[in-house]
N, CA, C and O of each residue as an XYZ file, in Angstrom:
608
protein
N     -38.218     12.856     11.952
C     -37.188     12.400     12.845
C     -35.864     12.173     12.099
O     -34.809     12.548     12.609
N     -35.898     11.569     10.909
C     -34.682     11.304     10.147
C     -33.973     12.584      9.755
O     -32.744     12.611      9.684
N     -34.725     13.652      9.499
C     -34.081     14.897      9.116
C     -33.267     15.469     10.279
O     -32.268     16.148     10.044
N     -33.673     15.210     11.535
C     -32.917     15.685     12.695
C     -31.580     14.945     12.787
O     -30.554     15.558     13.082
N     -31.583     13.644     12.538
C     -30.346     12.863     12.565
C     -29.420     13.331     11.447
O     -28.219     13.499     11.657
N     -29.983     13.541     10.261
C     -29.188     14.020      9.128
C     -28.598     15.392      9.429
O     -27.422     15.634      9.158
N     -29.402     16.289      9.984
C     -28.925     17.633     10.322
C     -27.826     17.563     11.369
O     -26.834     18.285     11.268
N     -27.982     16.710     12.369
C     -26.960     16.559     13.408
C     -25.663     16.023     12.810
O     -24.580     16.491     13.162
N     -25.762     15.056     11.918
C     -24.574     14.493     11.275
C     -23.856     15.552     10.446
O     -22.626     15.606     10.438
N     -24.608     16.386      9.756
C     -23.999     17.434      8.940
C     -23.264     18.460      9.794
O     -22.281     19.052      9.349
N     -23.735     18.669     11.007
C     -23.061     19.593     11.905
C     -21.827     18.965     12.553
O     -20.814     19.638     12.742
N     -21.908     17.687     12.890
C     -20.820     17.009     13.591
C     -19.658     16.701     12.663
O     -18.506     16.869     13.065
N     -19.912     16.258     11.441
C     -18.831     15.868     10.536
C     -17.836     16.982     10.265
O     -16.634     16.727     10.340
N     -18.262     18.212      9.952
C     -17.273     19.263      9.736
C     -16.460     19.568     10.991
O     -15.266     19.851     10.887
N     -17.070     19.519     12.172
C     -16.348     19.762     13.410
C     -15.308     18.676     13.625
O     -14.183     18.980     14.023
N     -15.653     17.417     13.374
C     -14.699     16.311     13.511
C     -13.542     16.477     12.538
O     -12.394     16.211     12.894
N     -13.822     16.905     11.332
C     -12.755     17.094     10.344
C     -11.810     18.209     10.775
O     -10.596     18.095     10.602
N     -12.355     19.282     11.331
C     -11.523     20.392     11.788
C     -10.665     19.953     12.965
O      -9.508     20.360     13.068
N     -11.217     19.122     13.861
C     -10.505     18.705     15.055
C      -9.490     17.606     14.793
O      -8.735     17.252     15.698
N      -9.444     17.055     13.587
C      -8.583     15.909     13.290
C      -7.135     16.176     13.682
O      -6.575     15.401     14.456
N      -6.513     17.217     13.193
C      -5.185     17.574     13.638
C      -4.946     19.038     13.339
O      -4.959     19.475     12.188
N      -4.729     19.774     14.399
C      -4.556     21.217     14.268
C      -3.099     21.620     14.122
O      -2.802     22.786     13.860
N      -2.183     20.664     14.290
C      -0.752     20.953     14.205
C      -0.139     20.078     13.122
O      -0.261     18.853     13.167
N       0.513     20.692     12.159
C       1.181     19.961     11.079
C       2.670     20.272     11.118
O       3.061     21.438     11.176
N       3.502     19.238     11.085
C       4.942     19.443     10.974
C       5.255     20.045      9.607
O       4.588     19.735      8.620
N       6.262     20.898      9.553
C       6.668     21.473      8.263
C       7.515     20.456      7.503
O       8.421     19.855      8.080
N       7.233     20.258      6.226
C       8.135     19.442      5.417
C       9.446     20.204      5.230
O       9.450     21.430      5.122
N      10.548     19.473      5.194
C      11.839     20.110      4.973
C      12.906     19.565      5.896
O      12.782     18.461      6.427
N      13.949     20.343      6.083
C      15.135     19.939      6.850
C      14.928     20.214      8.340
O      14.535     21.309      8.741
N      15.203     19.189      9.142
C      15.076     19.279     10.592
C      16.404     18.937     11.245
O      17.044     17.950     10.882
N      16.818     19.750     12.206
C      17.998     19.459     13.006
C      17.532     18.737     14.265
O      16.684     19.242     14.999
N      18.093     17.549     14.511
C      17.665     16.716     15.638
C      18.845     16.476     16.567
O      19.881     15.956     16.153
N      18.677     16.859     17.820
C      19.684     16.594     18.856
C      19.146     15.458     19.720
O      18.046     15.550     20.266
N      19.931     14.383     19.841
C      19.492     13.205     20.590
C      20.380     12.969     21.801
O      21.592     13.179     21.758
N      19.751     12.530     22.875
C      20.463     12.099     24.075
C      19.926     10.717     24.431
O      18.724     10.466     24.353
N      20.836      9.825     24.823
C      20.448      8.457     25.127
C      20.929      8.083     26.519
O      22.046      8.417     26.913
N      20.076      7.388     27.258
C      20.481      6.804     28.536
C      19.964      5.376     28.558
O      18.974      5.051     27.903
N      20.645      4.527     29.319
C      20.246      3.121     29.356
C      20.567      2.514     30.707
O      21.451      2.969     31.433
N      19.814      1.467     31.014
C      20.048      0.702     32.234
C      19.942     -0.775     31.894
O      19.169     -1.185     31.028
N      20.742     -1.558     32.602
C      20.721     -3.007     32.437
C      20.360     -3.617     33.782
O      21.070     -3.424     34.769
N      19.250     -4.356     33.819
C      18.742     -4.933     35.065
C      18.643     -3.882     36.171
O      18.970     -4.150     37.327
N      18.187     -2.683     35.803
C      17.954     -1.616     36.773
C      19.175     -0.794     37.139
O      19.058      0.157     37.911
N      20.338     -1.131     36.610
C      21.562     -0.378     36.917
C      21.948      0.462     35.701
O      21.990     -0.039     34.577
N      22.231      1.743     35.938
C      22.583      2.660     34.847
C      23.835      2.186     34.121
O      24.812      1.768     34.742
N      23.786      2.258     32.821
C      24.960      1.979     31.996
C      25.739      3.281     31.889
O      25.155      4.316     31.567
N      27.060      3.258     32.154
C      27.845      4.503     32.116
C      27.722      5.207     30.766
O      27.669      4.557     29.723
N      27.677      6.534     30.792
C      27.547      7.310     29.546
C      28.601      6.981     28.497
O      28.331      7.114     27.304
N      29.783      6.561     28.903
C      30.827      6.222     27.935
C      30.406      5.077     27.022
O      30.893      4.963     25.898
N      29.498      4.227     27.508
C      29.021      3.096     26.713
C      27.751      3.428     25.926
O      27.316      2.648     25.078
N      27.167      4.581     26.211
C      25.950      5.032     25.522
C      26.200      6.472     25.073
O      25.603      7.404     25.614
N      27.077      6.655     24.090
C      27.441      8.025     23.707
C      26.286      8.774     23.050
O      25.477      8.203     22.318
N      26.242     10.058     23.336
C      25.286     10.923     22.654
C      25.910     11.365     21.333
O      27.131     11.457     21.213
N      25.086     11.628     20.378
C      25.575     11.930     19.042
C      25.467     13.420     18.747
O      24.667     14.121     19.368
N      26.266     13.906     17.806
C      26.107     15.302     17.389
C      24.762     15.462     16.680
O      24.128     14.471     16.317
N      24.334     16.695     16.484
C      23.049     16.880     15.795
C      23.023     16.164     14.446
O      24.014     16.138     13.717
N      21.881     15.593     14.139
C      21.663     14.944     12.844
C      20.639     15.784     12.085
O      19.887     16.556     12.682
N      20.620     15.625     10.782
C      19.659     16.362      9.957
C      18.790     15.356      9.227
O      19.284     14.403      8.624
N      17.485     15.585      9.293
C      16.520     14.718      8.617
C      15.688     15.556      7.670
O      15.407     16.727      7.927
N      15.297     14.930      6.563
C      14.444     15.584      5.589
C      13.050     14.975      5.690
O      12.864     13.791      5.409
N      12.085     15.776      6.085
C      10.707     15.302      6.162
C       9.990     15.641      4.866
O       9.889     16.810      4.494
N       9.496     14.628      4.186
C       8.698     14.833      2.982
C       7.330     15.361      3.394
O       6.966     15.251      4.565
N       6.564     15.928      2.473
C       5.204     16.351      2.815
C       4.358     15.192      3.365
O       3.567     15.387      4.288
N       4.522     13.989      2.801
C       3.749     12.829      3.278
C       4.135     12.461      4.710
O       3.268     12.157      5.529
N       5.433     12.488      5.012
C       5.888     12.180      6.372
C       5.419     13.246      7.345
O       4.951     12.927      8.438
N       5.538     14.503      6.961
C       5.116     15.602      7.833
C       3.621     15.531      8.135
O       3.182     15.953      9.205
N       2.843     15.003      7.202
C       1.394     14.905      7.389
C       0.999     13.708      8.252
O      -0.163     13.596      8.643
N       1.944     12.805      8.560
C       1.648     11.609      9.356
C       2.569     11.564     10.575
O       3.497     10.756     10.611
N       2.330     12.411     11.566
C       3.236     12.441     12.714
C       3.277     11.129     13.495
O       4.317     10.793     14.061
N       2.182     10.384     13.540
C       2.191      9.107     14.260
C       3.241      8.181     13.659
O       4.038      7.599     14.395
N       3.258      8.036     12.347
C       4.236      7.187     11.686
C       5.650      7.699     11.851
O       6.582      6.909     11.996
N       5.824      9.008     11.831
C       7.163      9.586     11.964
C       7.722      9.350     13.362
O       8.872      8.935     13.509
N       6.920      9.611     14.385
C       7.426      9.505     15.750
C       7.559      8.063     16.226
O       8.272      7.804     17.196
N       6.901      7.136     15.579
C       7.051      5.727     15.916
C       7.919      5.087     14.842
O       7.432      4.357     13.980
N       9.218      5.377     14.911
C      10.165      4.940     13.878
C      10.710      3.566     14.212
O      11.916      3.428     14.417
N       9.891      2.572     14.272
C      10.348      1.225     14.590
C       9.786      0.260     13.556
O       8.778      0.537     12.906
N      10.452     -0.864     13.420
C       9.990     -1.880     12.484
C       9.593     -3.131     13.258
O       9.941     -3.282     14.429
N       8.876     -4.010     12.610
C       8.406     -5.258     13.210
C       7.595     -5.017     14.476
O       7.791     -5.685     15.491
N       6.681     -4.054     14.402
C       5.870     -3.692     15.557
C       4.399     -3.962     15.294
O       3.951     -3.993     14.148
N       3.659     -4.155     16.373
C       2.220     -4.270     16.270
C       1.606     -2.901     16.065
O       2.302     -1.886     16.095
N       0.318     -2.878     15.860
C      -0.389     -1.600     15.699
C      -0.227     -0.775     16.972
O      -0.411     -1.290     18.075
N       0.115      0.502     16.825
C       0.312      1.319     18.027
C      -1.011      1.670     18.704
O      -2.048      1.803     18.055
N      -0.942      1.812     20.010
C      -2.044      2.382     20.779
C      -1.735      3.860     20.916
O      -0.595      4.236     21.187
N      -2.733      4.692     20.732
C      -2.533      6.128     20.848
C      -2.163      6.732     19.512
O      -2.251      6.078     18.473
N      -1.746      7.994     19.548
C      -1.380      8.693     18.319
C      -0.646      9.978     18.619
O      -0.586     10.436     19.760
N      -0.092     10.547     17.571
C       0.482     11.884     17.617
C      -0.522     12.782     16.919
O      -0.765     12.653     15.719
N      -1.097     13.686     17.679
C      -2.168     14.511     17.126
C      -2.307     15.783     17.954
O      -2.197     15.754     19.179
N      -2.547     16.889     17.276
C      -2.807     18.153     17.961
C      -1.640     18.662     18.786
O      -1.834     19.430     19.728
N      -0.425     18.240     18.439
C       0.745     18.703     19.160
C       1.164     17.809     20.317
O       2.158     18.095     20.984
N       0.429     16.734     20.566
C       0.757     15.821     21.656
C       1.024     14.426     21.117
O       0.356     13.956     20.196
N       2.015     13.778     21.714
C       2.407     12.436     21.287
C       2.238     11.486     22.456
O       2.813     11.700     23.524
N       1.456     10.442     22.260
C       1.272      9.377     23.244
C       1.103      8.090     22.459
O       0.019      7.816     21.944
N       2.160      7.300     22.360
C       2.129      6.064     21.585
C       2.721      4.921     22.396
O       3.686      5.107     23.138
N       2.141      3.750     22.249
C       2.679      2.531     22.851
C       2.561      1.419     21.828
O       1.576      1.332     21.096
N       3.583      0.566     21.787
C       3.522     -0.592     20.903
C       4.488     -1.647     21.410
O       5.304     -1.395     22.296
N       4.379     -2.825     20.832
C       5.313     -3.918     21.123
C       5.953     -4.324     19.805
O       5.278     -4.454     18.784
N       7.267     -4.522     19.844
C       8.027     -4.848     18.640
C       8.853     -6.104     18.877
O       9.018     -6.556     20.011
N       9.360     -6.651     17.798
C      10.282     -7.779     17.863
C      11.537     -7.402     17.092
O      11.471     -7.054     15.913
N      12.690     -7.472     17.769
C      13.954     -7.120     17.117
C      14.350     -8.215     16.137
O      13.783     -9.307     16.173
N      15.320     -7.940     15.256
C      15.763     -8.953     14.289
C      16.254    -10.255     14.953
O      16.178    -11.330     14.356
N      16.760    -10.143     16.200
C      17.219    -11.357     16.880
C      16.154    -11.960     17.802
O      16.460    -12.808     18.640
N      14.900    -11.516     17.640
C      13.780    -12.126     18.346
C      13.442    -11.558     19.711
O      12.572    -12.094     20.397
N      14.102    -10.493     20.120
C      13.822     -9.891     21.422
C      12.505     -9.126     21.354
O      12.290     -8.326     20.444
N      11.626     -9.376     22.322
C      10.361     -8.640     22.433
C      10.645     -7.316     23.143
O      11.248     -7.290     24.215
N      10.204     -6.228     22.533
C      10.480     -4.893     23.060
C       9.169     -4.124     23.204
O       8.356     -4.087     22.280
N       8.975     -3.516     24.366
C       7.834     -2.610     24.518
C       8.360     -1.192     24.347
O       9.415     -0.836     24.872
N       7.603     -0.389     23.603
C       8.003      0.995     23.336
C       6.918      1.953     23.788
O       5.726      1.707     23.606
N       7.359      3.048     24.382
C       6.466      4.101     24.839
C       7.047      5.419     24.330
O       8.172      5.780     24.675
N       6.279      6.133     23.512
C       6.737      7.389     22.914
C       5.822      8.505     23.418
O       4.600      8.407     23.306
N       6.413      9.562     23.971
C       5.606     10.676     24.455
C       6.330     11.985     24.200
O       7.556     12.021     24.096
N       5.569     13.047     24.101
C       6.162     14.356     23.902
C       5.196     15.344     23.296
O       3.980     15.151     23.304
N       5.774     16.413     22.768
C       4.987     17.478     22.158
C       5.641     17.908     20.848
O       6.836     17.701     20.636
N       4.838     18.507     19.980
C       5.370     19.046     18.733
C       4.572     20.258     18.301
O       3.394     20.408     18.625
N       5.257     21.125     17.553
C       4.616     22.266     16.898
C       4.948     22.133     15.420
O       5.542     21.135     15.013
N       4.587     23.094     14.628
C       4.895     23.001     13.202
C       6.398     23.052     12.942
O       6.864     22.547     11.921
N       7.170     23.662     13.863
C       8.603     23.809     13.599
C       9.524     23.309     14.724
O      10.699     23.675     14.763
N       9.002     22.478     15.636
C       9.862     21.891     16.669
C       9.177     20.671     17.280
O       7.961     20.500     17.184
N       9.990     19.833     17.908
C       9.420     18.754     18.712
C      10.378     18.351     19.821
O      11.589     18.551     19.730
N       9.802     17.780     20.865
C      10.534     17.294     22.032
C       9.901     15.953     22.373
O       8.779     15.898     22.876
N      10.631     14.862     22.095
C      10.056     13.524     22.171
C      10.961     12.596     22.977
O      12.179     12.596     22.801
N      10.354     11.808     23.860
C      11.072     10.799     24.627
C      10.542      9.434     24.216
O       9.338      9.184     24.268
N      11.457      8.545     23.803
C      11.100      7.174     23.439
C      11.787      6.248     24.432
O      13.009      6.269     24.580
N      10.985      5.439     25.105
C      11.531      4.470     26.064
C      11.261      3.080     25.526
O      10.130      2.749     25.171
N      12.303      2.269     25.469
C      12.137      0.892     25.026
C      12.693     -0.045     26.087
O      13.751      0.204     26.665
N      11.960     -1.128     26.332
C      12.369     -2.121     27.330
C      12.296     -3.486     26.675
O      11.274     -3.863     26.101
N      13.396     -4.223     26.770
C      13.446     -5.575     26.216
C      14.285     -6.467     27.097
O      15.055     -5.990     27.930
N      14.135     -7.767     26.910
C      14.882     -8.731     27.710
C      15.583     -9.700     26.780
O      14.955    -10.307     25.913
N      16.902     -9.845     26.963
C      17.711    -10.738     26.148
C      18.560    -11.603     27.073
O      19.366    -11.091     27.850
N      18.375    -12.902     26.985
C      19.147    -13.864     27.793
C      19.117    -13.500     29.272
O      20.146    -13.543     29.946
N      17.928    -13.139     29.781
C      17.768    -12.842     31.194
C      18.172    -11.445     31.616
O      18.059    -11.102     32.793
N      18.638    -10.634     30.689
C      19.058     -9.269     31.004
C      18.016     -8.295     30.457
O      17.713     -8.298     29.264
N      17.478     -7.469     31.338
C      16.515     -6.456     30.921
C      17.263     -5.174     30.568
O      18.022     -4.638     31.376
N      17.038     -4.696     29.357
C      17.663     -3.459     28.902
C      16.579     -2.404     28.751
O      15.605     -2.597     28.023
N      16.757     -1.296     29.440
C      15.812     -0.180     29.446
C      16.543      1.022     28.850
O      17.481      1.543     29.453
N      16.115      1.457     27.675
C      16.799      2.535     26.964
C      15.843      3.707     26.749
O      14.686      3.517     26.374
N      16.334      4.904     26.988
C      15.548      6.120     26.772
C      16.277      7.008     25.770
O      17.453      7.328     25.940
N      15.556      7.398     24.724
C      16.071      8.314     23.707
C      15.287      9.618     23.831
O      14.056      9.610     23.813
N      15.990     10.724     23.955
C      15.335     12.029     24.052
C      15.749     12.843     22.838
O      16.914     13.218     22.702
N      14.796     13.115     21.958
C      15.059     13.887     20.741
C      14.430     15.273     20.855
O      13.246     15.418     21.159
N      15.260     16.287     20.601
C      14.776     17.663     20.486
C      15.126     18.115     19.074
O      16.270     17.990     18.635
N      14.137     18.635     18.374
C      14.378     18.994     16.976
C      13.752     20.337     16.647
O      12.830     20.817     17.306
N      14.311     20.922     15.577
C      13.757     22.185     15.085
C      13.856     22.203     13.568
O      14.796     21.674     12.976
N      12.868     22.821     12.965
C      12.850     23.011     11.512
C      13.904     24.054     11.167
O      13.983     25.100     11.811
N      14.732     23.763     10.128
C      15.787     24.721      9.766
C      15.726     25.171      8.313
O      16.557     25.978      7.894
N      14.757     24.670      7.520
C      14.625     25.147      6.153
C      14.412     24.023      5.167
O      14.062     22.909      5.555
N      14.620     24.306      3.889
C      14.408     23.293      2.856
C      15.469     22.177      2.950
O      16.583     22.404      3.422
N      15.103     20.991      2.498
C      16.041     19.874      2.463
C      17.208     20.205      1.534
O      17.044     20.889      0.524
N      18.391     19.703      1.901
C      19.598     19.982      1.113
C      20.159     18.734      0.440
O      21.094     18.828     -0.355
N      19.595     17.564      0.751
C      20.048     16.330      0.109
C      21.095     15.568      0.894
O      21.464     14.463      0.496
N      21.587     16.115      1.997
C      22.598     15.408      2.797
C      22.028     14.892      4.122
O      22.784     14.499      5.010
N      20.712     14.893      4.256
C      20.069     14.458      5.489
C      20.154     12.934      5.630
O      20.290     12.213      4.642
N      20.071     12.462      6.875
C      20.205     11.031      7.142
C      18.876     10.284      7.172
O      18.880      9.054      7.211
N      17.789     10.948      7.155
C      16.539     10.201      7.221
C      15.348     11.023      6.900
O      14.226     10.517      6.918
């Protein structure tokens, strides 16, 4: 009987290892285009107050590229995330605390391939009775080796 359990484990472990993550981000230079929208107490904040930025360039190290969950959840002072970025799909939720003590819930979702990603991060927090709901939409593509002038 024990040999059957051992044989089953030997068959399952390699399959689990193969299924761990089939999509790896490429290390190197990434061009990221971001769009931001926000609402305060359910009312849209005019775009003039939430400007979109020109494309930014980020350098992903091999270690960062190998950990998409950590990369896509770029927040500090957060609890352990629920969900993960794996197999080209991103589904993450966490709660964070800003430097001024605001409790923020974050929801990150999207897709990625080895050379592109499309990610939406929604954060909701309340400060002095005002609920701020912010959505960041990042679209990125791999553009080659790092050049040393990247922002992150």
